[in-house]
C-alpha positions as CSV (number, residue, x, y, z in Angstrom):
1,M,0.0,-0.2,0.3
2,A,1.5,3.0,-0.6
3,V,-1.4,5.4,-0.1
4,Y,-0.6,6.5,3.4
5,T,-2.1,9.8,3.0
6,Q,-5.9,10.5,2.0
7,L,-6.1,13.4,-0.6
8,T,-9.6,15.2,-1.3
9,Q,-10.2,17.2,-4.8
10,S,-10.2,20.4,-2.9
11,D,-6.2,19.4,-1.4
12,L,-5.3,19.0,-5.0
13,E,-7.1,22.1,-6.0
14,Q,-5.6,24.2,-3.2
15,L,-2.0,22.4,-4.5
16,L,-2.5,23.4,-8.0
17,S,-3.6,27.1,-7.3
18,D,0.1,27.6,-7.0
19,Y,1.1,26.4,-10.9
20,D,-0.1,27.4,-14.4
21,L,-1.1,23.7,-15.5
22,G,-4.5,23.8,-16.0
23,R,-7.7,22.4,-14.4
24,L,-8.0,19.3,-13.0
25,V,-9.5,16.3,-14.5
26,S,-8.7,13.3,-11.7
27,F,-6.2,11.6,-9.9
28,K,-5.6,8.6,-7.9
29,G,-3.4,6.7,-5.6
30,I,-0.7,4.9,-7.0
31,E,-0.5,1.1,-5.5
32,G,3.1,-0.3,-4.6
33,G,5.2,1.8,-3.2
34,I,6.9,1.7,0.3
35,E,7.8,5.0,1.5
36,N,5.7,7.8,-0.1
37,T,2.6,8.2,-1.0
38,N,1.7,8.8,-5.2
39,Y,-0.6,9.7,-7.1
40,F,-1.3,9.8,-10.8
41,V,-3.0,13.5,-11.7
42,T,-4.0,14.2,-15.1
43,L,-4.6,18.1,-15.8
44,E,-6.4,20.0,-18.5
45,Q,-4.6,23.0,-20.2
46,Q,-6.0,24.9,-23.2
47,G,-7.9,20.9,-24.4
48,K,-5.1,19.3,-24.3
49,Q,-3.9,16.9,-21.5
50,S,-1.0,15.6,-19.5
51,E,-0.1,13.5,-16.6
52,Y,1.5,14.2,-13.4
53,V,2.7,12.3,-10.4
54,L,2.8,13.9,-7.4
55,T,4.7,12.2,-4.3
56,L,4.1,13.6,-0.4
57,F,7.3,12.1,1.5
58,E,5.9,10.1,4.9
59,E,9.9,9.5,6.2
60,L,11.7,12.3,5.0
61,S,11.9,15.4,6.3
62,Y,11.3,19.2,4.8
63,E,14.7,19.8,6.0
64,E,15.9,16.8,4.5
65,L,15.0,17.1,1.0
66,P,16.3,20.2,-0.6
67,Y,18.9,17.7,-1.8
68,F,16.9,15.7,-3.6
69,I,14.4,18.2,-4.9
70,E,18.2,20.1,-6.3
71,L,19.7,16.8,-7.5
72,C,16.5,15.8,-9.8
73,Q,16.2,19.5,-11.3
74,W,19.9,19.0,-11.9
75,L,19.5,16.2,-13.6
76,S,16.7,16.6,-15.4
77,E,18.3,20.0,-17.4
78,R,21.1,17.6,-18.5
79,E,18.9,14.9,-19.7
80,I,18.9,12.5,-17.7
81,A,15.4,10.9,-17.6
82,V,14.4,11.1,-13.6
83,P,11.4,12.3,-11.9
84,Y,12.0,16.2,-10.7
85,A,9.7,19.0,-9.4
86,I,8.2,21.3,-11.3
87,R,8.5,24.9,-10.1
88,D,5.4,27.1,-9.6
89,R,5.0,30.4,-10.6
90,N,7.2,31.4,-7.9
91,G,10.1,29.0,-8.5
92,I,9.2,26.9,-5.8
93,G,9.7,23.0,-6.3
94,L,9.3,21.6,-2.8
95,K,5.6,22.1,-1.6
96,K,3.7,21.3,1.4
97,L,-0.2,19.4,1.1
98,K,-1.3,17.6,4.8
99,Q,1.6,18.7,6.8
100,R,3.9,17.0,4.5
101,P,6.9,17.8,1.9
102,A,4.8,17.7,-1.5
103,A,6.3,17.7,-4.9
104,L,4.2,17.5,-8.3
105,Q,6.5,16.1,-10.8
106,P,6.2,15.1,-14.6
107,R,4.7,11.6,-15.2
108,L,7.3,9.1,-17.0
109,F,6.1,6.7,-18.9
110,G,7.8,3.1,-19.4
111,D,7.3,-0.2,-18.3
112,H,9.1,-2.5,-15.5
113,V,10.8,-5.6,-16.4
114,Q,11.3,-8.0,-13.8
115,Q,14.4,-9.5,-12.6
116,D,14.6,-12.8,-14.3
117,E,13.9,-11.3,-17.9
118,L,16.9,-8.8,-17.3
119,T,18.4,-9.3,-21.1
120,P,22.3,-8.3,-21.8
121,A,20.6,-5.4,-23.7
122,H,18.8,-4.5,-20.7
123,C,21.9,-4.0,-18.9
124,A,23.6,-2.1,-21.5
125,S,21.1,0.3,-21.6
126,I,21.3,0.8,-17.5
127,G,25.4,0.8,-18.1
128,Q,25.2,3.7,-20.3
129,V,22.3,5.6,-18.3
130,L,24.4,5.3,-15.5
131,A,27.6,6.8,-16.8
132,R,26.0,9.3,-18.0
133,F,24.0,10.2,-14.8
134,H,27.6,10.2,-13.1
135,S,29.2,12.2,-15.4
136,A,26.2,14.6,-15.2
137,A,26.4,14.6,-11.1
138,E,30.0,14.9,-11.4
139,S,29.5,19.1,-11.1
140,F,26.5,18.9,-8.7
141,Y,26.9,21.4,-5.8
142,M,25.9,20.0,-3.1
143,K,27.0,16.9,-1.3
144,R,25.5,14.4,1.3
145,Q,26.6,12.0,3.3
146,A,25.1,8.5,2.6
147,H,22.4,7.5,5.4
148,R,23.5,3.7,5.7
149,G,27.2,3.9,3.8
150,V,30.1,3.2,6.0
151,F,29.5,4.7,9.5
152,W,25.9,3.2,9.3
153,W,27.5,-0.2,8.8
154,R,30.2,-0.3,10.9
155,R,27.6,0.2,13.9
156,E,24.8,-2.0,12.7
157,S,27.0,-5.1,11.7
158,E,28.3,-4.9,15.4
159,L,24.7,-4.1,17.0
160,I,23.4,-7.5,15.3
161,A,26.7,-9.9,15.6
162,D,25.3,-11.3,19.1
163,K,21.9,-12.5,16.8
164,L,23.7,-14.1,14.4
165,P,25.5,-17.2,14.0
166,V,29.0,-16.3,14.3
167,A,30.1,-17.1,10.4
168,D,28.0,-14.6,9.3
169,A,28.9,-12.4,11.9
170,A,32.7,-13.0,11.1
171,L,32.0,-12.3,7.3
172,L,30.3,-8.9,7.5
173,R,33.0,-7.3,10.1
174,E,35.5,-9.0,7.5
175,E,33.7,-6.8,4.5
176,V,33.5,-3.4,6.7
177,A,37.5,-4.1,7.6
178,A,38.4,-4.9,3.7
179,F,36.6,-1.3,2.7
180,D,38.1,0.7,5.0
181,Q,41.3,-0.7,3.6
182,L,39.8,0.6,0.4
183,R,38.7,3.7,2.2
184,A,42.2,4.4,3.5
185,R,43.7,4.6,0.4
186,P,41.4,4.9,-2.4
187,G,44.0,6.4,-5.1
188,D,42.1,7.9,-8.0
189,I,38.7,6.2,-7.6
190,K,36.1,8.3,-8.4
191,L,33.9,10.0,-6.1
192,G,30.5,11.8,-6.8
193,T,27.0,11.7,-6.5
194,I,25.4,8.2,-6.9
195,H,21.7,7.2,-6.7
196,G,22.4,4.7,-4.4
197,D,19.1,2.1,-4.8
198,L,19.4,1.5,-8.8
199,F,18.3,-2.4,-8.2
200,H,16.5,-2.7,-11.8
201,D,12.3,-2.0,-10.2
202,N,14.0,1.6,-10.1
203,V,14.1,2.4,-13.8
204,L,11.6,2.1,-16.3
205,F,12.1,0.7,-20.1
206,Q,10.4,1.1,-23.5
207,G,11.6,-2.1,-24.7
208,T,15.6,-2.6,-24.0
209,E,16.2,1.2,-23.8
210,V,16.1,2.8,-20.4
211,S,13.2,5.5,-20.5
212,A,13.2,6.5,-17.0
213,V,14.7,5.9,-13.7
214,L,13.3,6.3,-10.4
215,D,13.4,6.6,-6.8
216,L,16.7,9.0,-5.7
217,Y,16.1,9.4,-2.3
218,N,19.4,7.4,-1.5
219,A,21.2,9.7,-3.5
220,A,24.2,10.8,-2.0
221,T,28.5,11.7,-2.4
222,A,29.8,8.0,-2.9
223,Y,32.3,6.4,-4.9
224,Q,30.8,5.6,-8.7
225,L,32.0,1.8,-8.8
226,F,30.1,1.4,-5.7
227,D,26.9,2.3,-7.7
228,L,27.9,0.4,-10.4
229,A,28.5,-2.6,-8.1
230,I,25.1,-2.4,-6.7
231,V,23.4,-2.5,-10.3
232,A,25.3,-5.6,-11.2
233,N,24.7,-7.5,-8.1
234,D,21.5,-7.2,-8.9
235,W,20.6,-7.0,-12.5
236,C,23.2,-9.4,-13.2
237,C,22.5,-12.3,-10.6
238,N,21.0,-15.6,-11.0
239,P,18.8,-17.3,-8.0
240,D,21.4,-19.2,-6.4
241,G,23.3,-16.1,-6.0
242,S,26.1,-16.4,-9.2
243,I,26.5,-14.0,-11.4
244,D,25.4,-13.9,-15.5
245,S,29.0,-13.0,-17.0
246,K,26.9,-12.2,-20.3
247,R,24.5,-9.8,-18.5
248,E,27.5,-8.2,-16.6
249,Q,29.9,-7.9,-19.5
250,A,26.9,-6.0,-21.2
251,L,26.9,-3.5,-18.1
252,L,30.3,-2.9,-18.2
253,E,31.2,-2.4,-21.0
254,A,28.8,0.4,-21.7
255,Y,29.4,1.7,-18.8
256,G,33.2,2.3,-19.2
257,A,32.7,3.4,-23.0
258,V,31.0,6.5,-21.6
259,R,32.8,6.8,-18.6
260,P,36.3,5.3,-18.5
261,Y,37.7,3.3,-15.6
262,T,40.7,4.9,-13.8
263,Q,43.0,2.7,-13.0
264,D,42.8,2.0,-9.3
265,E,38.8,1.1,-10.3
266,Y,40.5,-1.9,-11.7
267,T,41.9,-3.0,-8.2
268,A,39.0,-1.5,-6.5
269,W,36.3,-3.8,-8.8
270,P,36.2,-6.8,-6.9
271,I,35.9,-5.2,-3.3
272,L,33.3,-3.0,-4.2
273,A,31.3,-5.8,-5.8
274,R,31.3,-7.7,-1.9
275,S,31.3,-4.0,-0.6
276,A,27.7,-3.2,-2.3
277,A,26.4,-6.7,-1.6
278,M,27.2,-6.8,2.4
279,R,25.5,-3.1,2.4
280,F,22.3,-4.6,1.7
281,W,22.8,-7.8,2.7
282,L,22.9,-5.5,6.3
283,S,20.1,-3.5,5.4
284,R,17.4,-6.8,5.0
285,L,19.3,-8.7,8.3
286,I,18.2,-5.8,10.6
287,P,14.4,-6.2,10.1
288,W,14.2,-9.9,9.7
289,L,16.1,-10.2,13.4
290,D,13.9,-7.5,14.5
291,E,10.6,-8.9,15.9
292,H,8.6,-6.5,16.0
293,S,9.7,-5.0,12.8
294,E,7.0,-4.7,10.3
295,Q,9.4,-4.4,7.1
296,K,10.5,-8.0,6.3
297,L,10.0,-7.2,2.6
298,K,13.0,-8.6,1.5
299,D,15.4,-12.0,2.2
300,P,18.9,-11.5,3.2
301,D,20.1,-14.7,1.6
302,E,19.9,-13.4,-1.3
303,L,22.5,-11.2,-1.2
304,K,24.7,-13.1,1.2
305,R,24.6,-16.1,-1.8
306,I,25.9,-13.0,-4.3
307,L,28.7,-12.2,-1.5
308,L,29.6,-15.1,-0.7
309,Y,30.0,-15.9,-4.7
310,R,31.7,-12.8,-5.2
311,R,34.1,-13.6,-2.5
312,E,34.6,-17.0,-4.5
313,H,35.0,-15.9,-7.9
314,P,36.4,-11.9,-8.3
315,G,35.1,-9.9,-10.9
316,T,37.0,-8.1,-13.3
317,L,36.4,-4.5,-15.4
318,P,36.5,-4.9,-19.1
């Protein structure tokens, strides 16, 4: 369920009075999200109907959102297809509705592709788009520390250690230490703005071409290669946790053709592929170990299997 805040026609019309986008025709709650309330909104102006998405932010505060609002507008201006807050007639994109931060965005069209239907062509397309995303965001003027980055995983891996089998707790500690060693001497691993959560269900396709990249609310300043590793672990994995070499090769070659890898990134890739698996294994473990949590959404063992495969079969960049 993704409609946590119910809106009326009057609520919508009050918000729309700040814009010059036309009259309200219809609106409908969007099912299937997790964190925010979303509505499809149809407006009509001069006989032409246009589609929008209204998002009410249920977890992020008004003070936390300017980074994401500015980033999405920045990327959109550089022809990266992401949702962005439309500015009202006073130039304001971040609004407030029913005591919640809100943003009215153009509706982006395309289809989700299931994980078991992803092909090398899909992976090549997202590789190219992600490289363009990183290049476009490289000069973005705002910085943000990931809320589930290195400091978080150091702390949380220790907090849950006594709830885990001894081998799992040791595995987490080893992976945290491996990333710390890399971070101490990163060399010329490129740092920039990353998406941070680019799983396949956060992308829309038209055919095998990416038509939109969604849900940028985990974006942060981090290693660009870490972002690519998140994609590789999700888009190129098999049910048993192994990596499909054809899909991964297509992904990595397409990315590198747009944003060439640095020398130190060739060395860092096997470690960051493991770090990306560890980070999401950890974030899935926490609610599963909490008997009071209502968000046991995804199986943590899926990422553990990927991590173990990455340890046993270190990958290489093309």
